[in-house]
C-alpha positions as CSV (number, residue, x, y, z in Angstrom):
1,K,39.9,57.7,35.0
2,R,40.4,54.8,32.6
3,V,43.9,54.1,33.9
4,L,42.7,54.1,37.5
5,V,39.8,51.7,36.6
6,A,42.3,49.4,34.7
7,L,44.6,49.4,37.7
8,E,41.7,48.7,40.1
9,E,40.3,45.9,37.9
10,A,43.8,44.3,37.8
11,G,43.8,44.2,41.6
12,V,47.0,46.3,42.1
13,F,45.4,48.4,44.8
14,T,44.4,45.3,46.8
15,S,47.2,42.8,46.1
16,G,49.9,44.9,44.4
17,G,50.6,47.3,47.1
18,L,49.8,50.4,45.0
19,V,48.0,53.2,46.8
20,K,45.2,54.7,44.7
21,D,45.5,58.1,46.3
22,K,49.2,58.2,45.4
23,V,48.8,57.7,41.6
24,L,49.8,60.8,39.7
25,F,49.3,62.0,36.1
26,S,51.0,64.8,34.1
27,S,50.0,66.2,30.7
28,T,53.5,67.3,29.7
29,E,56.6,65.1,29.1
30,N,58.9,67.6,30.9
31,G,56.6,67.8,33.9
32,R,56.2,64.1,34.1
33,S,59.9,63.4,33.9
34,S,60.6,66.1,36.5
35,F,58.1,65.1,39.1
36,V,58.8,61.4,38.7
37,R,62.5,61.9,39.3
38,Q,61.9,64.2,42.3
39,L,59.3,61.9,44.0
40,E,61.4,58.7,43.3
41,P,58.4,56.3,43.3
42,D,58.7,52.5,43.3
43,W,56.8,52.3,40.0
44,H,56.5,54.5,37.0
45,I,54.4,53.7,33.9
46,D,54.9,55.6,30.7
47,T,54.4,55.5,27.0
48,N,57.4,57.6,26.1
49,H,60.5,55.5,25.5
50,E,62.9,58.5,26.0
51,I,61.4,59.3,29.5
52,V,61.6,55.6,30.5
53,S,65.3,55.5,29.4
54,Q,66.1,58.7,31.3
55,L,64.5,57.6,34.5
56,A,65.8,54.0,34.4
57,R,68.6,54.7,36.9
58,F,66.4,56.6,39.3
59,I,63.2,54.5,39.6
60,K,63.0,51.0,41.1
61,Y,60.6,49.6,38.5
62,Q,59.2,51.0,35.3
63,L,56.6,49.8,32.8
64,H,56.9,51.0,29.2
65,I,53.6,50.8,27.4
66,S,54.1,50.5,23.6
67,P,52.3,48.6,20.8
68,Y,55.8,48.0,19.4
69,K,58.3,45.5,20.7
70,T,61.2,47.5,22.1
71,E,64.6,46.6,23.5
72,R,64.7,46.4,27.2
73,T,66.4,49.6,28.4
74,A,67.4,48.2,31.8
75,A,66.7,45.2,34.1
76,N,64.2,47.3,36.0
77,V,62.2,48.3,32.9
78,F,59.4,46.1,31.7
79,S,57.4,46.5,28.5
80,A,53.9,45.6,27.4
81,P,51.6,46.6,24.6
82,S,48.9,47.7,27.1
83,L,48.4,48.1,30.9
84,E,45.7,45.4,30.9
85,L,48.0,42.9,29.2
86,F,50.8,43.6,31.6
87,F,48.6,42.9,34.6
88,G,46.9,40.0,32.9
89,S,43.4,41.4,32.6
């Protein structure tokens, strides 16, 4: 619920083209990696660097949320310490 509120407050559902009903969550890393790869979304947001690295060649854009500065995995992978900071909230 907090992530949906943060995305809504950042305006991504109105100006970013993201559809609120199509935002998915998974409680396991294996499940998350699997369904993200199968669905091939335009965007994937994750806190696990390994999953972001594995999905880099399959997903158009990714956001890696981490409090630590990490190397950019690929040109389509962005990094930010929080969702709010990435979207400028």
